Structure formats: C-alpha cells, structure tokens
C-alpha positions as CSV (number, residue, x, y, z in Angstrom):
1,M,0.1,0.0,0.0
2,T,1.4,3.3,-0.9
3,E,2.1,5.9,1.6
4,E,-0.5,8.1,0.3
5,R,-3.2,5.4,0.8
6,A,-1.9,4.7,4.4
7,D,-2.2,8.3,5.2
8,A,-5.8,8.6,3.9
9,F,-6.6,5.4,6.0
10,D,-4.8,7.1,9.0
11,A,-7.2,10.4,8.5
12,F,-10.3,8.2,8.1
13,Y,-9.5,6.2,11.4
14,R,-8.9,9.8,13.1
15,D,-12.1,10.8,11.8
16,T,-14.4,8.1,12.5
17,S,-12.9,6.3,15.2
18,R,-14.6,7.8,18.4
19,R,-18.1,7.8,16.7
20,L,-17.8,4.2,15.9
21,L,-16.6,3.2,19.6
22,R,-19.5,5.1,20.9
23,Y,-21.9,3.1,18.5
24,A,-20.2,-0.1,19.4
25,Y,-20.5,0.5,23.1
26,G,-24.1,1.4,22.7
27,L,-24.7,-2.0,21.0
28,T,-22.6,-4.1,23.7
29,G,-23.0,-2.1,26.9
30,D,-19.4,-3.2,27.5
31,P,-16.4,-1.0,26.7
32,G,-13.8,-3.8,26.3
33,E,-16.2,-5.7,23.6
34,A,-16.8,-2.2,22.1
35,Q,-13.2,-1.8,21.5
36,D,-12.7,-5.2,20.2
37,L,-15.5,-4.8,17.9
38,V,-14.0,-1.6,16.9
39,Q,-10.6,-3.0,16.3
40,E,-11.9,-5.9,14.0
41,A,-13.8,-3.6,12.1
42,Y,-10.8,-1.4,11.3
43,A,-8.9,-4.4,10.6
44,R,-11.3,-5.5,8.0
45,A,-11.3,-1.8,6.8
46,W,-7.5,-1.7,6.1
47,Q,-7.9,-5.1,4.2
48,R,-10.2,-3.4,1.7
49,W,-9.0,0.1,1.7
50,R,-8.5,-0.1,-2.2
51,R,-12.2,-0.1,-2.6
52,L,-13.6,1.3,0.8
53,P,-12.9,5.0,-0.3
54,G,-15.3,4.5,-3.4
55,Y,-18.2,3.5,-1.2
56,D,-21.0,6.1,-0.7
57,D,-20.4,6.1,2.9
58,P,-17.4,4.2,4.3
59,E,-18.3,5.1,7.7
60,A,-21.8,3.4,7.2
61,W,-19.9,0.2,6.1
62,L,-17.9,0.2,9.4
63,R,-21.1,0.4,11.3
64,L,-22.4,-2.7,9.5
65,V,-19.4,-4.6,10.1
66,V,-19.6,-3.5,14.0
67,N,-23.3,-4.2,13.9
68,R,-22.8,-7.8,12.2
69,L,-20.1,-8.6,14.6
70,S,-21.7,-7.8,17.6
71,T,-24.5,-10.0,16.3
72,D,-22.3,-13.0,15.9
73,R,-21.1,-12.3,19.5
74,W,-24.6,-12.4,21.0
75,R,-25.3,-15.2,18.7
76,R,-22.3,-17.2,20.4
77,L,-22.9,-16.3,23.7
78,R,-26.4,-17.8,23.3
79,V,-25.3,-21.2,21.7
80,R,-22.7,-21.1,24.6
81,R,-25.1,-20.5,27.2
82,A,-27.6,-23.1,25.9
83,H,-24.7,-25.6,25.7
84,S,-24.0,-24.7,29.3
85,A,-27.3,-25.2,30.6
86,A,-27.5,-28.8,28.9
87,A,-24.2,-29.8,30.2
88,A,-24.0,-31.4,33.6
89,P,-22.4,-29.3,36.2
90,L,-18.6,-29.9,36.7
91,P,-17.9,-31.2,40.2
92,P,-16.3,-28.6,42.2
93,A,-12.6,-28.3,42.1
94,D,-10.4,-29.3,45.2
95,P,-8.4,-26.5,46.8
96,P,-5.0,-26.7,46.1
97,S,-2.7,-28.7,48.5
98,E,-0.6,-26.7,51.2
99,D,2.5,-28.1,49.0
100,T,1.2,-26.5,46.0
101,V,0.4,-23.3,47.6
102,L,3.9,-23.3,49.1
103,L,5.6,-24.0,45.8
104,V,3.6,-21.4,44.0
105,R,4.6,-18.7,46.7
106,A,8.4,-19.9,46.5
107,M,8.0,-19.8,42.5
108,R,7.0,-16.0,42.6
109,T,10.3,-15.3,44.4
110,L,12.2,-16.5,41.5
111,P,13.4,-14.3,38.6
112,E,11.2,-14.7,35.6
113,A,13.8,-16.2,33.7
114,H,14.3,-19.0,36.2
115,R,10.8,-19.4,36.7
116,H,10.1,-19.8,32.9
117,A,12.7,-22.3,32.5
118,L,11.5,-24.3,35.4
119,A,7.7,-24.2,34.2
120,L,8.7,-25.4,31.0
121,R,11.0,-28.2,31.9
122,Y,8.9,-29.5,34.9
123,L,5.4,-28.5,34.1
124,L,5.5,-29.0,30.1
125,D,8.3,-31.7,30.1
126,R,10.4,-29.7,27.6
127,S,14.0,-30.5,27.0
128,V,16.7,-27.9,27.7
129,A,17.2,-27.9,23.8
130,D,13.6,-27.0,23.4
131,I,13.5,-24.2,26.1
132,A,16.7,-22.9,24.6
133,A,14.9,-22.5,21.4
134,E,12.1,-21.2,22.5
135,T,13.6,-18.7,24.8
136,G,16.4,-17.9,22.3
137,V,19.5,-18.4,24.6
138,P,22.2,-20.9,24.7
139,E,21.4,-24.6,26.2
140,G,24.3,-23.5,28.9
141,T,22.1,-20.5,29.9
142,V,19.1,-22.7,30.2
143,K,20.9,-25.3,32.4
144,S,22.3,-22.3,34.6
145,W,18.5,-21.0,35.0
146,L,17.4,-24.6,35.7
147,S,20.1,-25.2,38.5
148,R,19.8,-21.6,40.2
149,G,15.9,-21.8,40.3
150,R,16.2,-25.4,41.8
151,A,18.7,-23.8,44.3
152,A,16.5,-21.1,45.3
153,L,13.5,-23.0,45.3
154,A,15.0,-25.4,47.8
155,T,16.3,-22.2,50.0
156,A,12.9,-20.9,49.6
157,L,11.2,-24.1,50.9
158,N,13.7,-25.0,53.2
159,L,14.7,-28.1,51.6
160,D,18.3,-29.6,51.9
161,P,20.3,-30.0,48.9
162,A,20.2,-33.6,49.0
163,P,17.3,-34.8,46.7
164,G,14.1,-35.4,48.9
165,A,15.5,-34.4,52.1
166,V,13.9,-31.8,54.2
167,R,15.4,-29.6,56.8
168,S,13.3,-29.2,60.0
169,P,13.2,-25.5,61.1
170,E,12.4,-26.5,64.6
171,P,14.9,-27.9,66.9
172,S,14.6,-31.7,67.4
173,P,12.6,-32.7,70.2
174,P,14.0,-34.7,73.0
175,G,14.9,-38.5,72.1
176,G,16.2,-37.4,68.6
177,A,12.8,-37.7,66.8
178,R,12.5,-34.7,64.0
179,N,9.7,-33.2,62.3
180,V,9.7,-33.5,58.5
181,H,7.6,-31.3,56.4
C-alpha cells in the first residue's frame, strides 16, 4: 500500500474512530467488547482499503461490520449458554494442597527467566534444547537458569540440597525425633 493510501486510512481512522466506538459501546454495553469490535472492524477496513474509499459512505460500512460482529457475538453467547445449561455441572475443584501453595509462593520469588525455565521443564516436560530454542538463549544458559532456580526453590522451601531431604526449621525434640515437612 502506498504511503498516500496509508495516510488516507489514518485520516479516516482519526475522523471516525470515536463515533464508531460510541456506537459499538451502545450495542454491547461493554467498553472492552466495544473496543474489540471496533478494532476488528478497522482491521477489515484496512484489508479492503483499496475499494472502501469508493463506497458512498465508508463509515456506514464500518457500522455495518460492527453491527454484524456484535450480532455474531450475541449468537455465540446464546449458543454457549444453551450448551452450558444442557451440560451437567462440573464437580467442584479441590482446593490446592498446602504443598502447591508453598511451591507457587516460592516460585513467585524467582527471577522470571528461572521461573519460566522451570515451568517449561517440569510442568510441560520440555527438554533443555527445546527451552533454549523457545527462549532464544544457549543451552548452557537454560541449564544455569534451571540449576539456580532449583537451588533458590530449595532455599525458599527450606529443603536440604540432597534430593528429597527436608530440613526441620524447629529444634529436634528430646529423643532425637525430627519433624519432617
């Protein structure tokens, strides 16, 4: 698209976008949904910009697109609601275990890169090579993130460096018995 046409589209957008957003909000009653509809309408207008300026009223065409998108939205909601009403209710989910809560809390203390690498490795079963490819870093960096992340988790969770061993934060009671958490 030539720069002249792009400039014409920009001017068209600036001239019509506020009115179209008010119209979409009036249809939906939801500002976020209205923004989504308007964004989609302008995306479609951009795709047809070679022909659209030749229409009698290009803004009316945008309103028609928003109207149809809004109608489709309501139709989808009705279908989804009918499907949900016909389906058996899902059983209530069990609350997370104490271990899960502690692990999530500890994960939040980690740097984002370490947390991301650990989640990919242990929650999605990704290899070091896959993680390196996805994150765009060398495999050695991924190994470092995993190692440092595990060490930080062990510290945050009060775990001994030996796998599976747990350090007791309380002094041992008489008789040598220890609490294991």
